C-alpha positions in Angstrom: 18.1 -11.0 17.6 14.7 -11.7 18.6 12.2 -8.8 20.4 12.6 -10.7 23.6 16.5 -10.5 23.8 15.9 -6.6 22.6 13.6 -6.3 25.6 16.0 -7.9 28.2 19.1 -5.6 27.0 17.1 -2.7 27.0 15.8 -3.1 30.8 19.1 -3.9 31.5 21.5 -1.6 29.9 19.1 0.9 31.3 19.0 -0.1 35.4 15.9 -1.4 35.3 15.3 -4.4 37.0 15.8 -7.9 35.5 15.8 -11.0 36.5 18.7 -13.3 36.5 16.9 -16.1 34.7 16.9 -13.0 32.0 20.3 -12.3 32.5 21.1 -15.6 31.8 19.1 -16.1 28.6 21.3 -12.9 27.1 24.3 -14.2 28.4 23.7 -17.6 26.8 22.6 -15.7 23.6 25.6 -13.9 23.6 27.8 -16.9 23.6 26.3 -18.7 20.9 26.8 -15.7 18.5 30.1 -15.0 19.6 32.4 -14.1 16.3 29.2 -12.7 14.3 30.1 -9.2 12.5 30.1 -6.5 15.2 28.3 -8.7 17.6 31.8 -7.7 20.2 29.8 -4.1 20.0 26.9 -5.4 22.4 28.9 -8.2 24.2 31.4 -5.3 25.3 28.5 -2.8 26.2 26.7 -5.8 27.9 29.5 -7.5 30.1 31.1 -3.6 30.9 27.6 -2.3 31.7 27.8 -2.1 35.2 28.9 1.3 35.4 25.8 2.6 32.8 23.6 1.1 35.4 24.4 2.5 38.0 24.5 6.2 36.5 21.5 5.8 34.0 19.1 4.8 36.4 15.9 7.5 35.6 18.9 9.0 33.0 18.6 6.9 29.7 19.8 9.5 27.7 23.3 8.6 30.1 22.5 5.5 28.3 22.4 6.8 24.7 25.7 8.5 25.3 27.5 6.1 26.6 26.2 3.7 24.2 26.9 6.0 20.7 30.8 7.0 22.3 31.6 3.7 22.6 30.1 2.4 19.0 32.7 4.9 17.5 35.9 4.6 19.7 35.7 0.8 18.5 35.0 1.2 14.7 37.8 4.1 15.0 40.1 1.1 16.9 38.5 -1.4 14.4 39.6 0.7 11.3 35.6 0.4 10.5 33.7 3.2 9.1 30.4 3.7 7.4 31.5 5.2 4.7 34.7 3.6 3.9 33.5 -0.1 4.4 30.0 0.6 2.6 28.3 -1.1 5.6 26.7 1.4 7.8 27.4 -0.4 11.2 24.2 0.3 13.6 23.7 -2.7 16.0 24.1 -0.3 18.7 22.7 3.2 17.4 19.6 1.8 15.7 19.6 -1.8 16.6 20.2 -1.5 20.2 19.6 2.2 21.2 16.2 2.5 19.1 15.1 -0.7 21.2 14.6 1.3 24.0 11.4 2.7 22.4 10.1 -0.5 23.1 10.8 -0.8 26.5 9.0 2.4 27.6 11.4 5.4 26.0 9.1 8.5 25.0 9.3 10.3 22.4 10.3 13.3 24.9 13.6 10.9 26.1 15.0 11.9 22.4 14.3 15.8 22.8 11.7 15.2 20.2 8.8 18.3 20.5 6.0 17.1 22.1 3.8 18.5 18.7 6.0 16.2 16.7 5.5 12.7 18.2 2.6 11.6 16.1 1.4 11.8 12.8 -2.2 11.8 11.8 -2.7 8.6 9.2 -6.8 8.3 9.0 -7.1 9.5 5.5 -8.9 7.1 3.3 -11.1 7.3 0.2 -13.8 4.7 -0.5 -15.1 4.9 -4.5 -18.3 3.0 -3.9 -19.6 1.1 -6.9 -21.8 3.6 -7.8 -19.0 6.1 -8.5 -19.4 7.9 -5.5 -16.5 9.3 -3.2 -16.4 9.0 0.2 -13.7 10.8 2.4 -13.5 8.2 5.8 -12.1 10.0 8.2 -15.1 12.7 8.5 -17.4 9.6 8.8 -15.6 7.4 11.6 -18.3 5.4 13.8 -20.7 5.9 11.1 -22.8 3.1 9.1 -22.6 3.1 5.4 -25.4 1.0 3.6 -25.1 0.0 0.1 -28.3 -1.7 -1.2 -28.3 -4.7 1.3 -25.0 -4.5 2.3 -23.6 -2.8 5.3 -20.3 -1.0 5.6 -19.3 0.2 9.1 -16.5 2.4 9.3 -14.7 2.5 13.0 -11.5 2.9 14.2 -9.9 3.2 10.7 -11.7 0.0 9.2 -14.3 -0.6 7.0 -16.0 -4.1 8.2 -18.4 -5.1 5.4 -21.6 -7.7 5.6 -24.8 -8.6 3.9 -28.1 -8.4 5.5 -28.9 -11.6 5.1 -28.3 -13.3 1.8 -25.5 -12.5 -0.4 -26.4 -9.9 -3.4 -26.8 -11.7 -7.1 -25.2 -8.6 -8.7 -21.4 -8.5 -8.5 -20.4 -5.2 -7.5 -17.2 -3.5 -7.0 -15.7 -0.9 -4.0 -12.2 0.4 -4.2 -10.5 1.7 -1.2 -8.2 4.2 -1.8 -4.8 5.2 0.7 -3.1 8.4 0.0 0.5 8.2 0.7 1.4 9.2 4.5 -1.6 7.1 5.8 -2.7 3.8 6.1 -6.4 1.8 6.8 -7.7 -1.9 6.9 -10.4 -3.8 6.2 -12.7 -6.8 6.6 -14.4 -8.7 3.8 -17.4 -10.4 4.0 -16.2 -13.4 4.0 -14.2 -12.4 7.0 -10.5 -11.7 5.2 -8.9 -9.0 6.8 -6.5 -6.4 5.2 -4.1 -3.7 6.4 -3.4 -1.2 3.3 0.0 1.0 3.7 0.6 4.0 2.0 -0.1 4.9 -1.6 -2.3 1.6 -2.0 -5.7 0.9 -2.9 -7.8 -2.6 -3.0 -10.3 -3.5 -5.7 -12.9 -6.1 -4.0 -16.7 -7.1 -4.7 -18.5 -5.9 -1.8 -19.6 -9.9 -1.6 -18.2 -12.9 -2.9 -19.9 -14.9 -5.0 -19.6 -18.2 -6.9 -16.7 -20.7 -6.5 -14.0 -18.4 -5.5 -12.9 -14.6 -4.3 -10.5 -12.2 -5.8 -9.1 -8.8 -5.4 -7.2 -6.4 -7.5 -3.8 -4.6 -5.1 -2.2 -1.8 -6.2 0.8 -0.5 -3.5 1.0 -2.7 -0.3 -0.8 -4.5 1.8 -1.1 -7.4 4.3 -3.4 -10.1 4.0 -5.1 -12.4 6.7 -7.3 -14.7 4.2 -10.2 -16.3 5.8 -10.1 -20.1 5.4 -12.6 -21.7 3.3 -11.5 -24.7 1.0 -14.5 -24.7 -1.3 -13.6 -20.7 -2.7 -9.9 -20.4 -2.8 -8.7 -16.5 -2.5 -6.9 -14.8 -5.0 -4.6 -11.6 -5.1 -4.0 -10.0 -8.8 -1.1 -7.7 -8.0 0.1 -6.3 -11.1 1.4 -8.9 -13.7 1.3 -11.7 -11.1 -1.7 -13.8 -9.7 -2.0 -15.5 -6.1 -3.8 -18.0 -5.2 -4.5 -18.5 -1.4 -6.1 -20.8 0.8 -6.6 -19.3 4.0 -3.1 -17.9 5.4 -1.0 -14.5 6.5 1.5 -12.9 3.5 2.5 -9.3 2.8 2.4 -7.9 -1.1 4.4 -4.4 -2.1 3.2 -4.3 -5.5 3.6 -0.6 -6.0 3.3 0.1 -10.3 6.0 2.4 -10.4 8.8 0.0 -8.5 10.7 -2.8 -11.2 9.6 -5.7 -8.3 6.5 -7.2 -6.9 7.6 -8.9 -3.7 5.5 -11.1 -1.5 6.3 -12.6 1.9 4.5 -15.5 3.9 4.3 -16.0 7.2 1.8 -19.0 7.2 -0.2 -21.1 5.1 0.0 -21.8 1.9 0.0 -19.4 -1.9 0.8 -19.9 -5.0 2.1 -16.9 -7.5 1.8 -17.3 -11.4 3.0 -14.8 -14.2 1.0 -16.5 -16.7 3.6 -18.5 -17.7 5.7 -19.9 -14.9 4.3 -20.7 -11.1 5.9 -20.4 -7.9 4.9 -22.6 -4.5 5.7 -20.7 -1.4 6.2 -22.1 1.9 6.4 -19.8 5.1 9.6 -18.0 6.1 9.8 -17.3 1.8 9.8 -14.5 -0.2 9.0 -14.3 -4.2 10.5 -11.3 -5.5 9.2 -10.9 -9.5 10.8 -8.7 -11.5 9.0 -6.6 -14.2 11.9 -6.2 -16.7 13.1 -10.0 -17.4 9.8 -12.0 -16.5 11.4 -14.0 -13.6 10.8 -14.9 -10.4 13.3 -15.3 -7.5 12.7 -17.3 -4.6 14.8 -16.9 -1.2 14.1 -17.6 3.0 13.9 -14.1 4.7 13.1 -12.7 7.9 9.7 -12.0 6.9 9.3 -9.1 9.9 11.0 -7.2 7.7 8.5 -7.2 5.2 5.4 -7.2 7.9 5.9 -5.2 10.8 4.9 -2.2 9.3 1.7 -3.2 10.5 2.6 -3.6 13.8 3.8 -0.3 13.7 7.4 0.1 13.2 9.8 -0.5 10.1 12.7 -3.2 11.1 16.2 -2.8 8.5 18.7 -5.4 8.2 21.0 -3.9 6.2 19.4 -2.1 4.2 20.6 0.8 2.1 19.6 4.4 3.0 17.9 4.5 -0.8 15.6 1.5 0.3 14.9 3.3 3.6 13.9 6.3 2.2 11.9 4.8 -0.4 9.7 3.2 2.1 9.6 6.6 4.7 8.8 8.8 1.1 5.9 7.1 1.2 4.6 6.9 4.7 5.6 10.3 5.4 4.8 11.6 1.7 8.4 13.0 0.8 10.1 13.9 -2.2 13.5 13.0 -1.7 16.5 14.3 -3.2 20.4 13.1 -2.6 23.1 16.2 -2.5 25.8 13.3 -2.6 25.0 10.2 -4.5 27.6 7.7 -2.7 25.1 8.1 0.7 22.7 5.9 -1.0 24.6 3.5 -0.5 25.0 3.3 3.2 23.4 0.6 4.9 21.5 0.3 8.1 20.4 -1.8 10.8 17.3 -1.2 13.0 13.7 -0.4 14.5 12.0 2.9 14.1 8.5 3.9 15.1 6.1 4.1 12.4 3.9 6.6 14.0 6.5 9.4 15.3 7.3 12.5 13.3 9.7 11.8 10.1 11.8 15.2 12.1 12.5 12.9 15.0 13.8 9.6 12.9 15.8 11.7 10.9 17.5 14.0 14.2 18.4 9.9 15.9 20.3 9.2 12.1 21.8 11.9 12.3 23.7 11.0 15.3 25.7 9.0 13.3 27.4 12.0 12.1 27.4 10.0 8.3 24.6 12.4 6.8 22.2 14.8 7.6 18.8 16.1 6.6 17.4 19.7 5.4 13.7 19.3 5.3 11.9 22.2 3.4 7.8 21.2 3.6 7.0 17.9 1.9 11.1 18.0 -0.2 13.6 16.9 2.3 18.1 16.5 1.2 20.7 14.3 2.2 23.9 14.8 2.5 27.0 13.4 3.8 28.9 15.4 7.1 
């Protein structure tokens, strides 16, 4: 479902004004998708939402209550359950209910304490080629000098530039992002890199020669500056990515068995030294470290890139996979009291900058699992 459809339905169900044209757009969309799995849940709510709209003006919590009750009533009637089917149907709870967050719903509407609404994500460390390590959050707005290189540190972004000519000696810096944080960097060629939690990038302070190359551990989204004379390379674990000018996401955590590269725009080539894969927009290449093989498939790229835009998008993703992502972002140690809950699947959106307690609370409203959070340790058990 497109973000625009999300926003229109959210506004409509919450009693906010929508134009006749917007309502017709949603109605056409629902008719086109009639018969698809679980779509009748959303269709039923939209078509019969007049009562909700009348009572929900200024009371969005009423919408949540009615939506959740409707989901479970319909699922009982259809004999569909999260645990028994192995598929967690959250087309409303996490697919539609959470979209209210994009239509202006604040954390207090979810009964999340004010002190838990946001998290500090500004931690990052810059290791200069001299070996000196700088704690960047303590030097916001400060210009860092490195010989003829200028490094501006502002708005949680490093920006590299040089005074006049490119330095002849190639020197490398490393930007390190701990768990629970994020940072961005603009390299001297104009390439922008968004770094996710638990990641680091190794790069020259200025590019020289006929190619540009960086090294990556963890996850990063690249917006590579076009330069047909100097291709851009990313070494991510066992794979090497050749870029001419494009936007793509790479996930290459050393402890994981897979390296995922997802292309949004442009073109790239990926090789493991034995095999080369050409990638087009909308494709994802997954490299399996165990069997040294590539798998190529078309995907919804937002599932793999939305983190840089401030939210997580899931599509029938298992709870184990979701918690793998959230554990890095919130710096958590995850334990499962019941192994079977790992395979529950969820579809929806989560705001990236909310405190994790609020997210756990929403998932618990499914009555499938519960979370016990103690410091950085979280235990998940079925209800």
